[in-house]
Phi, psi and omega in degrees: 000331181201162171236130178283119184265320184208137177239128180230151177304341183257339184200162167248149171241125184245155165252101180287137178280152178293149178084005181258130180264154174292326186252153177303136178237096185065238179274354182271120179292151176279172184301311184294323177298314179294323181293315179299320179290317184290325182263351182063035185227110182276337185272077182231140179230118176291130181278325178208176186227163174232146175300161180304319184286343189270134174258173169117198194285129176226132174269133177232118182282151180255006175206158178296326180295315178293320178300319180293316181296315180288325177297320178293321178296321176297315181298327180272006179060038179262356175258119180272127180237138181227139184232159171244145174215153174240144175219146176257019177242153179280124180286157178297330174213155188271343174201161179150209186226132179246128183216136177173157176291150178264130179236145180292136176251214182259151172062033180085002180271167175238166176220159181267121178270164179280342181289162184229039182288314178215069195285151164278130185237128181224133172257151182203154165238155172223152186218141177285130176255330178196165178304126178082012179216138178230143173263133179248132170256117189244140175232101177286130177263355174227175185233059183272154177301128178061022187306310185288325178295320178290320179300316180296318178297321181296336177278354185081015183228068180302151184294135177303126180088354180266080187292334178301326182251022173088012179286152178294140179301139180208180182287348176196169169279123189269064172232129187221128175283103196271321187209151177223143173219129185200169176240145177214123180054038178081000180255135181265140178231144175214128182227139173232128181226101178298153179295139182254351182229144180120123183301321185284326175294330182282352180301139184301322181295322179293316179297316180296322180295318179297319178298322181289324184291324181075208185291128185294330181288347179273357181285152177279080190298131183284152171083009177080000000 
């Protein structure tokens, strides 16, 4: 369900596996339940969450005080988050900024509206990995439900395996929380975790491209 990436007296950092839910689903335990059992630590607070289809980095606080500090940093947009996605569709543009209010759609989905009252904002780059497939490096500047999945659909390039938003069926949903950078108690942290599951992520061209890109925060992010 997860791989423990880093342990600190104040927090754990996990790599959540794709297809794992935060909450119990029938007989299947949720991530936090499994984490408490696996680490033998009941005093855990999730700082943020990932959709079931999404893999990657999750911060879990080990005290209410740390949870509050990291939660405030998230609210103030002081925690940098970077994601990877794959699509087999051609995007409307290859890099840029996507902004718009989120509105409820059908069947639990959301859609991007043209209004800008309280917009979801995402910056992105995309790169060809093979004919008919592109890798997207995404930086959400807000934290809305399904934000990146909706942003990708709005580009005409739904995430591979994300059938809720029109993505082509695949062995997994190809959205991965790739990197985090944040400060806690005056100490700076930066983590990068490449995806460990998914046939298309394991492709040599995709791996080589990630090595070439380097640290995501060093990129010349479009749109300010």
